[in-house]
Each structure stands twice: as structure tokens, then as C-alpha cells.
N, CA, C and O atoms as a GROMACS GRO file, in nm:
protein
  600
    1MET      N    1   2.414   6.534  -0.186
    1MET     CA    2   2.379   6.577  -0.280
    1MET      C    3   2.292   6.522  -0.375
    1MET      O    4   2.343   6.440  -0.452
    2SER      N    5   2.167   6.547  -0.390
    2SER     CA    6   2.119   6.476  -0.467
    2SER      C    7   2.043   6.538  -0.580
    2SER      O    8   1.999   6.652  -0.569
    3HIS      N    9   2.024   6.456  -0.706
    3HIS     CA   10   1.980   6.489  -0.839
    3HIS      C   11   1.863   6.476  -0.853
    3HIS      O   12   1.813   6.369  -0.819
    4PHE      N   13   1.777   6.583  -0.910
    4PHE     CA   14   1.634   6.558  -0.973
    4PHE      C   15   1.674   6.570  -1.123
    4PHE      O   16   1.747   6.653  -1.176
    5SER      N   17   1.597   6.451  -1.185
    5SER     CA   18   1.561   6.465  -1.299
    5SER      C   19   1.411   6.480  -1.342
    5SER      O   20   1.325   6.410  -1.288
    6PHE      N   21   1.380   6.572  -1.439
    6PHE     CA   22   1.268   6.563  -1.488
    6PHE      C   23   1.189   6.429  -1.543
    6PHE      O   24   1.078   6.377  -1.528
    7ASN      N   25   1.324   6.400  -1.626
    7ASN     CA   26   1.322   6.280  -1.738
    7ASN      C   27   1.246   6.129  -1.660
    7ASN      O   28   1.151   6.058  -1.695
    8SER      N   29   1.344   6.125  -1.539
    8SER     CA   30   1.340   5.991  -1.455
    8SER      C   31   1.188   6.024  -1.392
    8SER      O   32   1.112   5.930  -1.415
    9PHE      N   33   1.125   6.135  -1.318
    9PHE     CA   34   0.999   6.168  -1.287
    9PHE      C   35   0.892   6.134  -1.419
    9PHE      O   36   0.780   6.086  -1.400
   10LYS      N   37   0.940   6.163  -1.534
   10LYS     CA   38   0.820   6.168  -1.629
   10LYS      C   39   0.829   6.004  -1.639
   10LYS      O   40   0.719   5.950  -1.632
   11GLN      N   41   0.947   5.912  -1.654
   11GLN     CA   42   0.958   5.789  -1.691
   11GLN      C   43   0.856   5.732  -1.566
   11GLN      O   44   0.753   5.674  -1.601
   12LYS      N   45   0.884   5.748  -1.421
   12LYS     CA   46   0.804   5.681  -1.352
   12LYS      C   47   0.668   5.708  -1.337
   12LYS      O   48   0.590   5.624  -1.293
   13LYS      N   49   0.630   5.830  -1.374
   13LYS     CA   50   0.499   5.870  -1.375
   13LYS      C   51   0.409   5.781  -1.522
   13LYS      O   52   0.295   5.737  -1.512
   14GLU      N   53   0.478   5.775  -1.625
   14GLU     CA   54   0.455   5.694  -1.743
   14GLU      C   55   0.443   5.548  -1.697
   14GLU      O   56   0.340   5.492  -1.733
   15GLU      N   57   0.522   5.482  -1.631
   15GLU     CA   58   0.537   5.356  -1.586
   15GLU      C   59   0.410   5.346  -1.485
   15GLU      O   60   0.346   5.241  -1.497
   16ASN      N   61   0.367   5.428  -1.398
   16ASN     CA   62   0.268   5.412  -1.324
   16ASN      C   63   0.131   5.398  -1.357
   16ASN      O   64   0.048   5.325  -1.303
   17THR      N   65   0.113   5.485  -1.462
   17THR     CA   66  -0.003   5.503  -1.545
   17THR      C   67  -0.018   5.373  -1.642
   17THR      O   68  -0.130   5.347  -1.686
   18LYS      N   69   0.070   5.308  -1.670
   18LYS     CA   70   0.086   5.177  -1.760
   18LYS      C   71   0.026   5.109  -1.677
   18LYS      O   72  -0.080   5.053  -1.706
   19VAL      N   73   0.100   5.099  -1.520
   19VAL     CA   74   0.028   4.989  -1.454
   19VAL      C   75  -0.114   4.983  -1.432
   19VAL      O   76  -0.188   4.887  -1.452
   20GLU      N   77  -0.147   5.119  -1.377
   20GLU     CA   78  -0.292   5.142  -1.340
   20GLU      C   79  -0.405   5.102  -1.483
   20GLU      O   80  -0.518   5.052  -1.478
   21GLN      N   81  -0.327   5.143  -1.598
   21GLN     CA   82  -0.417   5.096  -1.698
   21GLN      C   83  -0.415   4.951  -1.723
   21GLN      O   84  -0.516   4.894  -1.765
   22GLU      N   85  -0.316   4.895  -1.703
   22GLU     CA   86  -0.328   4.730  -1.730
   22GLU      C   87  -0.439   4.685  -1.605
   22GLU      O   88  -0.526   4.599  -1.620
   23TYR      N   89  -0.423   4.741  -1.515
   23TYR     CA   90  -0.477   4.693  -1.360
   23TYR      C   91  -0.645   4.693  -1.386
   23TYR      O   92  -0.721   4.611  -1.336
   24LEU      N   93  -0.689   4.819  -1.487
   24LEU     CA   94  -0.820   4.906  -1.506
   24LEU      C   95  -0.866   4.777  -1.613
   24LEU      O   96  -0.983   4.738  -1.614
   25VAL      N   97  -0.767   4.721  -1.695
   25VAL     CA   98  -0.836   4.651  -1.819
   25VAL      C   99  -0.848   4.503  -1.774
   25VAL      O  100  -0.935   4.426  -1.816
   26ASN      N  101  -0.776   4.480  -1.708
   26ASN     CA  102  -0.767   4.312  -1.648
   26ASN      C  103  -0.911   4.308  -1.545
   26ASN      O  104  -0.981   4.209  -1.521
   27ILE      N  105  -0.923   4.407  -1.510
   27ILE     CA  106  -1.079   4.385  -1.381
   27ILE      C  107  -1.194   4.385  -1.485
   27ILE      O  108  -1.296   4.318  -1.484
   28ALA      N  109  -1.144   4.494  -1.592
   28ALA     CA  110  -1.282   4.485  -1.677
   28ALA      C  111  -1.306   4.386  -1.757
   28ALA      O  112  -1.418   4.386  -1.808
   29LEU      N  113  -1.232   4.297  -1.786
   29LEU     CA  114  -1.223   4.176  -1.844
   29LEU      C  115  -1.308   4.107  -1.762
   29LEU      O  116  -1.315   4.115  -1.640
   30ASN      N  117  -1.382   4.031  -1.848
   30ASN     CA  118  -1.490   3.915  -1.759
   30ASN      C  119  -1.529   3.782  -1.874
   30ASN      O  120  -1.645   3.753  -1.902
   31GLU      N  121  -1.431   3.724  -1.920
   31GLU     CA  122  -1.426   3.603  -2.027
   31GLU      C  123  -1.442   3.464  -1.891
   31GLU      O  124  -1.395   3.448  -1.779
   32ASN      N  125  -1.514   3.402  -1.960
   32ASN     CA  126  -1.555   3.264  -1.890
   32ASN      C  127  -1.415   3.166  -1.886
   32ASN      O  128  -1.318   3.169  -1.962
   33PHE      N  129  -1.433   3.109  -1.810
   33PHE     CA  130  -1.323   2.971  -1.807
   33PHE      C  131  -1.423   2.825  -1.725
   33PHE      O  132  -1.535   2.797  -1.683
   34THR      N  133  -1.301   2.775  -1.742
   34THR     CA  134  -1.367   2.599  -1.728
   34THR      C  135  -1.236   2.618  -1.556
   34THR      O  136  -1.161   2.706  -1.516
   35GLN      N  137  -1.272   2.491  -1.512
   35GLN     CA  138  -1.202   2.432  -1.396
   35GLN      C  139  -1.092   2.398  -1.427
   35GLN      O  140  -0.999   2.419  -1.349
   36GLU      N  141  -1.070   2.333  -1.554
   36GLU     CA  142  -0.971   2.302  -1.602
   36GLU      C  143  -0.874   2.407  -1.643
   36GLU      O  144  -0.754   2.388  -1.631
   37GLN      N  145  -0.926   2.524  -1.693
   37GLN     CA  146  -0.854   2.631  -1.738
   37GLN      C  147  -0.778   2.682  -1.612
   37GLN      O  148  -0.660   2.714  -1.602
   38MET      N  149  -0.893   2.682  -1.507
   38MET     CA  150  -0.835   2.769  -1.360
   38MET      C  151  -0.703   2.656  -1.322
   38MET      O  152  -0.597   2.713  -1.295
   39ILE      N  153  -0.701   2.527  -1.318
   39ILE     CA  154  -0.619   2.447  -1.261
   39ILE      C  155  -0.503   2.478  -1.346
   39ILE      O  156  -0.393   2.500  -1.295
   40ALA      N  157  -0.521   2.480  -1.470
   40ALA     CA  158  -0.388   2.502  -1.547
   40ALA      C  159  -0.340   2.621  -1.535
   40ALA      O  160  -0.220   2.603  -1.514
   41ALA      N  161  -0.363   2.748  -1.536
   41ALA     CA  162  -0.334   2.854  -1.482
   41ALA      C  163  -0.313   2.880  -1.316
   41ALA      O  164  -0.256   2.984  -1.283
   42TRP      N  165  -0.355   2.795  -1.221
   42TRP     CA  166  -0.282   2.754  -1.084
   42TRP      C  167  -0.178   2.679  -1.086
   42TRP      O  168  -0.112   2.676  -0.982
   43ASN      N  169  -0.145   2.621  -1.170
   43ASN     CA  170  -0.030   2.523  -1.167
   43ASN      C  171   0.064   2.602  -1.249
   43ASN      O  172   0.174   2.548  -1.243
   44LYS      N  173   0.068   2.728  -1.338
   44LYS     CA  174   0.171   2.831  -1.405
   44LYS      C  175   0.205   2.884  -1.302
   44LYS      O  176   0.325   2.892  -1.276
   45TYR      N  177   0.108   2.933  -1.216
   45TYR     CA  178   0.185   3.047  -1.094
   45TYR      C  179   0.244   2.925  -0.965
   45TYR      O  180   0.342   2.952  -0.896
   46ILE      N  181   0.194   2.838  -0.955
   46ILE     CA  182   0.282   2.757  -0.861
   46ILE      C  183   0.441   2.714  -0.944
   46ILE      O  184   0.546   2.706  -0.880
   47ARG      N  185   0.435   2.699  -1.044
   47ARG     CA  186   0.566   2.690  -1.103
   47ARG      C  187   0.648   2.830  -1.082
   47ARG      O  188   0.769   2.807  -1.079
   48THR      N  189   0.619   2.958  -1.067
   48THR     CA  190   0.689   3.059  -1.035
   48THR      C  191   0.753   3.074  -0.886
   48THR      O  192   0.846   3.144  -0.848
   49ILE      N  193   0.666   2.981  -0.814
   49ILE     CA  194   0.696   2.996  -0.672
   49ILE      C  195   0.835   2.944  -0.614
   49ILE      O  196   0.858   2.827  -0.642
   50GLN      N  197   0.904   2.990  -0.561
   50GLN     CA  198   1.063   2.972  -0.531
   50GLN      C  199   1.083   2.993  -0.381
   50GLN      O  200   1.050   3.101  -0.332
   51GLY      N  201   1.128   2.908  -0.316
   51GLY     CA  202   1.166   2.943  -0.198
   51GLY      C  203   1.048   2.943  -0.071
   51GLY      O  204   1.082   2.954   0.047
   52LYS      N  205   0.922   2.929  -0.111
   52LYS     CA  206   0.837   2.890  -0.026
   52LYS      C  207   0.758   2.777  -0.030
   52LYS      O  208   0.650   2.763  -0.087
   53ASN      N  209   0.846   2.669   0.057
   53ASN     CA  210   0.798   2.541   0.057
   53ASN      C  211   0.652   2.516   0.068
   53ASN      O  212   0.579   2.472  -0.022
   54LEU      N  213   0.610   2.557   0.220
   54LEU     CA  214   0.486   2.561   0.274
   54LEU      C  215   0.352   2.609   0.170
   54LEU      O  216   0.243   2.552   0.158
   55LEU      N  217   0.388   2.699   0.120
   55LEU     CA  218   0.338   2.765   0.004
   55LEU      C  219   0.290   2.679  -0.113
   55LEU      O  220   0.172   2.649  -0.129
   56LEU      N  221   0.396   2.642  -0.196
   56LEU     CA  222   0.415   2.537  -0.254
   56LEU      C  223   0.328   2.402  -0.263
   56LEU      O  224   0.257   2.361  -0.354
   57ASN      N  225   0.359   2.348  -0.137
   57ASN     CA  226   0.313   2.219  -0.091
   57ASN      C  227   0.149   2.243  -0.090
   57ASN      O  228   0.064   2.163  -0.129
   58THR      N  229   0.127   2.382  -0.032
   58THR     CA  230  -0.039   2.361  -0.018
   58THR      C  231  -0.114   2.392  -0.155
   58THR      O  232  -0.209   2.321  -0.188
   59MET      N  233  -0.080   2.478  -0.221
   59MET     CA  234  -0.127   2.521  -0.355
   59MET      C  235  -0.105   2.385  -0.426
   59MET      O  236  -0.166   2.382  -0.533
   60GLU      N  237  -0.053   2.302  -0.406
   60GLU     CA  238  -0.037   2.150  -0.532
   60GLU      C  239  -0.127   2.059  -0.453
   60GLU      O  240  -0.217   2.010  -0.520
   61SER      N  241  -0.124   2.028  -0.332
   61SER     CA  242  -0.248   1.920  -0.258
   61SER      C  243  -0.372   2.025  -0.245
   61SER      O  244  -0.485   1.977  -0.236
   62CYS      N  245  -0.355   2.148  -0.245
   62CYS     CA  246  -0.548   2.178  -0.204
   62CYS      C  247  -0.566   2.263  -0.336
   62CYS      O  248  -0.556   2.385  -0.333
   63LYS      N  249  -0.592   2.197  -0.447
   63LYS     CA  250  -0.663   2.299  -0.568
   63LYS      C  251  -0.745   2.326  -0.534
   63LYS      O  252  -0.810   2.251  -0.461
   64PRO      N  253  -0.795   2.476  -0.576
   64PRO     CA  254  -0.977   2.538  -0.567
   64PRO      C  255  -1.044   2.482  -0.674
   64PRO      O  256  -0.998   2.447  -0.782
   65THR      N  257  -1.181   2.478  -0.622
   65THR     CA  258  -1.304   2.459  -0.665
   65THR      C  259  -1.352   2.577  -0.699
   65THR      O  260  -1.372   2.667  -0.618
   66LEU      N  261  -1.385   2.588  -0.875
   66LEU     CA  262  -1.468   2.708  -0.960
   66LEU      C  263  -1.615   2.705  -0.876
   66LEU      O  264  -1.654   2.589  -0.863
   67THR      N  265  -1.707   2.810  -0.814
   67THR     CA  266  -1.772   2.792  -0.802
   67THR      C  267  -1.878   2.891  -0.853
   67THR      O  268  -1.814   2.934  -0.949
   68ASP      N  269  -2.009   2.967  -0.859
   68ASP     CA  270  -2.055   3.069  -0.898
   68ASP      C  271  -1.970   3.188  -0.891
   68ASP      O  272  -1.862   3.198  -0.833
   69ASN      N  273  -2.037   3.280  -0.961
   69ASN     CA  274  -1.990   3.413  -0.983
   69ASN      C  275  -1.777   3.420  -0.983
   69ASN      O  276  -1.715   3.523  -0.956
   70PHE      N  277  -1.719   3.300  -1.016
   70PHE     CA  278  -1.591   3.322  -1.040
   70PHE      C  279  -1.511   3.309  -0.918
   70PHE      O  280  -1.396   3.349  -0.896
   71ILE      N  281  -1.606   3.236  -0.831
   71ILE     CA  282  -1.515   3.244  -0.701
   71ILE      C  283  -1.486   3.114  -0.694
   71ILE      O  284  -1.553   3.016  -0.728
   72LEU      N  285  -1.324   3.125  -0.623
   72LEU     CA  286  -1.233   2.988  -0.612
   72LEU      C  287  -1.223   2.983  -0.483
   72LEU      O  288  -1.172   3.063  -0.404
   73VAL      N  289  -1.294   2.845  -0.460
   73VAL     CA  290  -1.300   2.807  -0.292
   73VAL      C  291  -1.160   2.725  -0.290
   73VAL      O  292  -1.115   2.660  -0.384
   74GLN      N  293  -1.108   2.740  -0.180
   74GLN     CA  294  -0.959   2.642  -0.158
   74GLN      C  295  -0.969   2.620  -0.041
   74GLN      O  296  -0.962   2.704   0.048
   75LYS      N  297  -0.990   2.477  -0.024
   75LYS     CA  298  -1.002   2.408   0.141
   75LYS      C  299  -0.860   2.358   0.209
   75LYS      O  300  -0.821   2.242   0.192
   76VAL      N  301  -0.799   2.436   0.272
   76VAL     CA  302  -0.658   2.372   0.324
   76VAL      C  303  -0.671   2.292   0.493
   76VAL      O  304  -0.765   2.294   0.572
   77ASP      N  305  -0.566   2.239   0.501
   77ASP     CA  306  -0.574   2.149   0.632
   77ASP      C  307  -0.583   2.216   0.728
   77ASP      O  308  -0.677   2.208   0.808
   78ASN      N  309  -0.466   2.309   0.741
   78ASN     CA  310  -0.455   2.349   0.884
   78ASN      C  311  -0.428   2.528   0.856
   78ASN      O  312  -0.419   2.595   0.754
   79ASN      N  313  -0.418   2.567   1.027
   79ASN     CA  314  -0.404   2.747   1.027
   79ASN      C  315  -0.288   2.780   0.892
   79ASN      O  316  -0.296   2.857   0.796
   80TYR      N  317  -0.176   2.678   0.940
   80TYR     CA  318  -0.050   2.748   0.869
   80TYR      C  319  -0.038   2.754   0.704
   80TYR      O  320   0.036   2.825   0.636
   81GLN      N  321  -0.147   2.642   0.659
   81GLN     CA  322  -0.186   2.660   0.522
   81GLN      C  323  -0.288   2.774   0.507
   81GLN      O  324  -0.309   2.806   0.390
   82GLU      N  325  -0.333   2.819   0.571
   82GLU     CA  326  -0.460   2.929   0.576
   82GLU      C  327  -0.349   3.045   0.541
   82GLU      O  328  -0.322   3.092   0.431
   83LYS      N  329  -0.304   3.069   0.644
   83LYS     CA  330  -0.204   3.155   0.690
   83LYS      C  331  -0.116   3.213   0.552
   83LYS      O  332  -0.113   3.328   0.508
   84GLU      N  333  -0.043   3.086   0.497
   84GLU     CA  334   0.031   3.133   0.356
   84GLU      C  335  -0.022   3.138   0.286
   84GLU      O  336   0.041   3.201   0.201
   85MET      N  337  -0.169   3.094   0.230
   85MET     CA  338  -0.222   3.152   0.109
   85MET      C  339  -0.288   3.276   0.178
   85MET      O  340  -0.309   3.339   0.074
   86SER      N  341  -0.325   3.340   0.256
   86SER     CA  342  -0.387   3.461   0.276
   86SER      C  343  -0.256   3.556   0.249
   86SER      O  344  -0.281   3.648   0.171
   87ASN      N  345  -0.156   3.554   0.287
   87ASN     CA  346  -0.046   3.616   0.231
   87ASN      C  347   0.002   3.618   0.099
   87ASN      O  348   0.080   3.703   0.056
   88GLU      N  349  -0.049   3.516   0.028
   88GLU     CA  350  -0.024   3.511  -0.122
   88GLU      C  351  -0.136   3.560  -0.226
   88GLU      O  352  -0.121   3.594  -0.344
   89ALA      N  353  -0.251   3.554  -0.148
   89ALA     CA  354  -0.394   3.571  -0.210
   89ALA      C  355  -0.392   3.705  -0.328
   89ALA      O  356  -0.446   3.714  -0.438
   90ILE      N  357  -0.313   3.793  -0.260
   90ILE     CA  358  -0.357   3.879  -0.392
   90ILE      C  359  -0.261   3.881  -0.517
   90ILE      O  360  -0.307   3.925  -0.622
   91PRO      N  361  -0.113   3.831  -0.512
   91PRO     CA  362  -0.083   3.832  -0.583
   91PRO      C  363  -0.105   3.716  -0.691
   91PRO      O  364  -0.094   3.717  -0.814
   92LEU      N  365  -0.134   3.631  -0.613
   92LEU     CA  366  -0.217   3.487  -0.712
   92LEU      C  367  -0.359   3.574  -0.813
   92LEU      O  368  -0.387   3.602  -0.930
   93VAL      N  369  -0.402   3.586  -0.705
   93VAL     CA  370  -0.573   3.655  -0.777
   93VAL      C  371  -0.555   3.731  -0.918
   93VAL      O  372  -0.612   3.730  -1.027
   94ASN      N  373  -0.443   3.800  -0.856
   94ASN     CA  374  -0.364   3.883  -0.982
   94ASN      C  375  -0.348   3.823  -1.077
   94ASN      O  376  -0.424   3.836  -1.173
   95PHE      N  377  -0.244   3.740  -1.076
   95PHE     CA  378  -0.222   3.658  -1.172
   95PHE      C  379  -0.348   3.575  -1.227
   95PHE      O  380  -0.389   3.601  -1.340
   96LEU      N  381  -0.399   3.497  -1.166
   96LEU     CA  382  -0.529   3.421  -1.208
   96LEU      C  383  -0.593   3.506  -1.315
   96LEU      O  384  -0.613   3.465  -1.429
   97ARG      N  385  -0.632   3.657  -1.262
   97ARG     CA  386  -0.747   3.784  -1.343
   97ARG      C  387  -0.654   3.786  -1.480
   97ARG      O  388  -0.707   3.816  -1.587
   98LYS      N  389  -0.533   3.756  -1.473
   98LYS     CA  390  -0.454   3.847  -1.574
   98LYS      C  391  -0.460   3.685  -1.702
   98LYS      O  392  -0.484   3.683  -1.823
   99GLU      N  393  -0.430   3.588  -1.619
   99GLU     CA  394  -0.389   3.439  -1.758
   99GLU      C  395  -0.564   3.424  -1.775
   99GLU      O  396  -0.604   3.396  -1.888
  100LEU      N  397  -0.641   3.437  -1.695
  100LEU     CA  398  -0.815   3.402  -1.720
  100LEU      C  399  -0.887   3.456  -1.804
  100LEU      O  400  -0.978   3.402  -1.868
  101LYS      N  401  -0.826   3.650  -1.812
  101LYS     CA  402  -0.876   3.715  -1.858
  101LYS      C  403  -1.026   3.737  -1.832
  101LYS      O  404  -1.120   3.716  -1.909
  102ASN      N  405  -1.026   3.801  -1.661
  102ASN     CA  406  -1.161   3.771  -1.582
  102ASN      C  407  -1.125   3.852  -1.460
  102ASN      O  408  -1.060   3.797  -1.370
  103GLY      N  409  -1.159   3.965  -1.449
  103GLY     CA  410  -1.145   4.092  -1.340
  103GLY      C  411  -1.233   4.004  -1.217
  103GLY      O  412  -1.193   4.006  -1.101
  104GLN      N  413  -1.338   3.939  -1.250
  104GLN     CA  414  -1.416   3.950  -1.116
  104GLN      C  415  -1.376   3.794  -1.031
  104GLN      O  416  -1.458   3.759  -0.946
  105ILE      N  417  -1.254   3.705  -1.055
  105ILE     CA  418  -1.225   3.619  -0.977
  105ILE      C  419  -1.187   3.676  -0.832
  105ILE      O  420  -1.128   3.779  -0.800
  106THR      N  421  -1.243   3.570  -0.755
  106THR     CA  422  -1.205   3.636  -0.615
  106THR      C  423  -1.153   3.477  -0.536
  106THR      O  424  -1.195   3.373  -0.585
  107LEU      N  425  -1.086   3.473  -0.446
  107LEU     CA  426  -1.006   3.348  -0.398
  107LEU      C  427  -1.093   3.343  -0.254
  107LEU      O  428  -1.101   3.445  -0.185
  108SER      N  429  -1.140   3.250  -0.224
  108SER     CA  430  -1.186   3.196  -0.063
  108SER      C  431  -1.128   3.094  -0.016
  108SER      O  432  -1.187   2.995  -0.060
  109ILE      N  433  -1.020   3.057   0.070
  109ILE     CA  434  -0.975   2.991   0.177
  109ILE      C  435  -1.042   2.971   0.292
  109ILE      O  436  -1.067   3.040   0.391
  110GLN      N  437  -1.068   2.844   0.250
  110GLN     CA  438  -1.144   2.793   0.379
  110GLN      C  439  -1.074   2.673   0.471
  110GLN      O  440  -1.004   2.589   0.416
  111LEU      N  441  -1.098   2.669   0.611
  111LEU     CA  442  -1.019   2.579   0.666
  111LEU      C  443  -1.102   2.474   0.655
  111LEU      O  444  -1.223   2.495   0.650
  112SER      N  445  -1.046   2.324   0.648
  112SER     CA  446  -1.134   2.198   0.624
  112SER      C  447  -1.164   2.155   0.745
  112SER      O  448  -1.086   2.152   0.840
  113GLU      N  449  -1.317   2.107   0.746
  113GLU     CA  450  -1.319   2.045   0.866
  113GLU      C  451  -1.281   1.904   0.902
  113GLU      O  452  -1.364   1.827   0.854
  114MET      N  453  -1.179   1.840   0.973
  114MET     CA  454  -1.143   1.730   0.981
  114MET      C  455  -1.229   1.646   1.096
  114MET      O  456  -1.218   1.655   1.218
  115THR      N  457  -1.317   1.563   1.022
  115THR     CA  458  -1.398   1.468   1.112
  115THR      C  459  -1.385   1.341   1.051
  115THR      O  460  -1.361   1.314   0.934
  116ASN      N  461  -1.405   1.259   1.157
  116ASN     CA  462  -1.356   1.129   1.151
  116ASN      C  463  -1.244   1.066   1.098
  116ASN      O  464  -1.233   0.955   1.045
  117ILE      N  465  -1.159   1.159   1.123
  117ILE     CA  466  -0.993   1.082   1.021
  117ILE      C  467  -0.965   1.009   1.173
  117ILE      O  468  -0.985   1.040   1.291
  118THR      N  469  -0.914   0.906   1.105
  118THR     CA  470  -0.820   0.816   1.169
  118THR      C  471  -0.699   0.801   1.151
  118THR      O  472  -0.665   0.792   1.033
  119LYS      N  473  -0.624   0.794   1.226
  119LYS     CA  474  -0.465   0.766   1.186
  119LYS      C  475  -0.393   0.646   1.195
  119LYS      O  476  -0.381   0.565   1.287
  120ALA      N  477  -0.338   0.651   1.062
  120ALA     CA  478  -0.284   0.476   1.019
  120ALA      C  479  -0.252   0.399   1.148
  120ALA      O  480  -0.272   0.477   1.241
  121MET      N  481  -0.229   0.333   1.174
  121MET     CA  482  -0.135   0.276   1.302
  121MET      C  483  -0.023   0.209   1.268
  121MET      O  484   0.081   0.236   1.328
  122THR      N  485  -0.026   0.112   1.168
  122THR     CA  486   0.050   0.036   1.128
  122THR      C  487   0.146   0.083   0.950
  122THR      O  488   0.110   0.174   0.875
  123PRO      N  489   0.266  -0.009   0.927
  123PRO     CA  490   0.311   0.082   0.815
  123PRO      C  491   0.205   0.024   0.663
  123PRO      O  492   0.185   0.085   0.558
  124ASN      N  493   0.152  -0.119   0.708
  124ASN     CA  494   0.049  -0.147   0.592
  124ASN      C  495  -0.068  -0.069   0.579
  124ASN      O  496  -0.116  -0.047   0.468
  125GLU      N  497  -0.122  -0.021   0.692
  125GLU     CA  498  -0.260   0.083   0.657
  125GLU      C  499  -0.183   0.224   0.620
  125GLU      O  500  -0.249   0.317   0.575
  126ARG      N  501  -0.052   0.234   0.639
  126ARG     CA  502   0.004   0.381   0.608
  126ARG      C  503   0.012   0.354   0.442
  126ARG      O  504  -0.004   0.448   0.365
  127LEU      N  505   0.035   0.225   0.397
  127LEU     CA  506   0.050   0.243   0.280
  127LEU      C  507  -0.082   0.234   0.182
  127LEU      O  508  -0.112   0.300   0.083
  128LYS      N  509  -0.144   0.136   0.243
  128LYS     CA  510  -0.276   0.145   0.156
  128LYS      C  511  -0.333   0.276   0.180
  128LYS      O  512  -0.388   0.311   0.075
  129ARG      N  513  -0.346   0.369   0.274
  129ARG     CA  514  -0.394   0.512   0.250
  129ARG      C  515  -0.285   0.598   0.152
  129ARG      O  516  -0.329   0.702   0.103
  130MET      N  517  -0.156   0.564   0.124
  130MET     CA  518  -0.108   0.624   0.040
  130MET      C  519  -0.152   0.574  -0.104
  130MET      O  520  -0.190   0.656  -0.188
  131LEU      N  521  -0.145   0.441  -0.132
  131LEU     CA  522  -0.215   0.400  -0.273
  131LEU      C  523  -0.374   0.474  -0.289
  131LEU      O  524  -0.412   0.535  -0.389
  132GLN      N  525  -0.430   0.458  -0.200
  132GLN     CA  526  -0.550   0.517  -0.216
  132GLN      C  527  -0.541   0.678  -0.245
  132GLN      O  528  -0.601   0.700  -0.350
  133ASN      N  529  -0.492   0.785  -0.194
  133ASN     CA  530  -0.471   0.892  -0.222
  133ASN      C  531  -0.384   0.918  -0.329
  133ASN      O  532  -0.388   1.022  -0.395
  134HIS      N  533  -0.310   0.832  -0.345
  134HIS     CA  534  -0.208   0.891  -0.470
  134HIS      C  535  -0.193   0.740  -0.560
  134HIS      O  536  -0.099   0.663  -0.541
  135PRO      N  537  -0.300   0.714  -0.657
  135PRO     CA  538  -0.283   0.638  -0.733
  135PRO      C  539  -0.162   0.655  -0.847
  135PRO      O  540  -0.167   0.559  -0.924
  136ALA      N  541  -0.114   0.697  -0.863
  136ALA     CA  542   0.028   0.722  -0.958
  136ALA      C  543   0.100   0.606  -0.865
  136ALA      O  544   0.149   0.513  -0.929
  137LEU      N  545   0.111   0.602  -0.736
  137LEU     CA  546   0.231   0.528  -0.642
  137LEU      C  547   0.190   0.347  -0.679
  137LEU      O  548   0.271   0.255  -0.688
  138ASN      N  549   0.041   0.339  -0.695
  138ASN     CA  550   0.072   0.202  -0.738
  138ASN      C  551   0.112   0.200  -0.908
  138ASN      O  552   0.167   0.096  -0.945
  139ASP      N  553   0.092   0.286  -0.993
  139ASP     CA  554   0.128   0.246  -1.108
  139ASP      C  555   0.312   0.238  -1.128
  139ASP      O  556   0.377   0.174  -1.211
  140LEU      N  557   0.352   0.317  -1.034
  140LEU     CA  558   0.542   0.327  -1.015
  140LEU      C  559   0.538   0.170  -0.955
  140LEU      O  560   0.620   0.093  -1.006
  141ARG      N  561   0.466   0.125  -0.869
  141ARG     CA  562   0.465   0.009  -0.803
  141ARG      C  563   0.527  -0.134  -0.928
  141ARG      O  564   0.626  -0.206  -0.947
  142GLU      N  565   0.355  -0.099  -1.001
  142GLU     CA  566   0.374  -0.195  -1.097
  142GLU      C  567   0.466  -0.179  -1.198
  142GLU      O  568   0.489  -0.273  -1.274
  143GLN      N  569   0.522  -0.074  -1.210
  143GLN     CA  570   0.633  -0.044  -1.337
  143GLN      C  571   0.758  -0.120  -1.284
  143GLN      O  572   0.803  -0.216  -1.348
  144PHE      N  573   0.809  -0.081  -1.176
  144PHE     CA  574   0.914  -0.163  -1.072
  144PHE      C  575   0.922  -0.304  -1.065
  144PHE      O  576   1.027  -0.365  -1.045
  145ASN      N  577   0.797  -0.361  -1.082
  145ASN     CA  578   0.776  -0.512  -1.015
  145ASN      C  579   0.805  -0.524  -0.875
  145ASN      O  580   0.871  -0.606  -0.811
  146LEU      N  581   0.733  -0.409  -0.839
  146LEU     CA  582   0.744  -0.426  -0.636
  146LEU      C  583   0.632  -0.527  -0.604
  146LEU      O  584   0.530  -0.536  -0.673
  147GLU      N  585   0.654  -0.596  -0.506
  147GLU     CA  586   0.571  -0.680  -0.429
  147GLU      C  587   0.551  -0.626  -0.283
  147GLU      O  588   0.636  -0.642  -0.195
  148LEU      N  589   0.446  -0.569  -0.268
  148LEU     CA  590   0.411  -0.528  -0.111
  148LEU      C  591   0.298  -0.619  -0.056
  148LEU      O  592   0.194  -0.655  -0.110
  149ASP      N  593   0.361  -0.655   0.097
  149ASP     CA  594   0.243  -0.708   0.161
  149ASP      C  595   0.161  -0.613   0.211
  149ASP      O  596   0.191  -0.521   0.287
  150LEU      N  597   0.030  -0.648   0.151
  150LEU     CA  598  -0.083  -0.546   0.204
  150LEU      C  599  -0.174  -0.650   0.300
  150LEU      O  600  -0.273  -0.608   0.360
   0.00000   0.00000   0.00000
């Protein structure tokens, strides 16, 4: 036996109308924003991610670049990252549109062309590469007075 309530139907319709109106308002907004503001909103979205480690790591390591016409270009390193980002694109773009008050934001996910990449063979070479890619590691090394053979 099921019950039908006109109040619940009316409430659901009002909720849907509110969501549709909010979506239309967000699309109509067209405020300018900077690369820094976009990265701040991107990082805010990252803090909402739970249980999706590949997505989280991809978003932290592959930050997008703001180009003309509010297109965010994100270069990813492999097909797995591309798939994860594609699966998350709609909620991510909706979040960014709302945060940055710009309904024209689009996300372009591109696979990086990996050319002339050589693998570090020795532990010292790996360490040098890590220090080049992550300057904060050198700060940590200095803070703890660590001596490393480079």
C-alpha cells in the first residue's frame, strides 16, 4: 500500500524549481577571475574529495591553466588520470562556476605528450629530480640539518 501526498509532491517540485533557477543564475553569471582565484577554488574542491585517491592526487599534481574564454586546460600524465578527471568533470565544473561566479567555465583535459623523459637510474639521480620538482623538500632537508650525498 503506497501513500501519495500532495504536500510531498509540491515540496519536491519546489526543490527542483529552486535547483533549476540556481543553475540558470550560475550560467548567466560572467565575472572575470584570475589564475590564482581559479587555483584557490580548485584547491577548495580538492578538500571535498574523499575516498578517491587517484582523483585527489591527479588534481593536486595537475593544476589547470586558465586560457581565453574561461577555458581551463588541465594536462594529465596518463589515461587513468584522464578517465578519473573526465568522470569528475561535471561536478567539478559546476562547483567552479558557482565559486568563481562564471557560467562560461569549461574544462579541457589533455593527455601530456611525454617526450624525452629519462628515468632516474640511481638513488642520487632520483633524489636530485625530486629536489628539482619539489623545492619544499630542500627546505625540509635544511630544517632538519640533513646531509645528503648528491
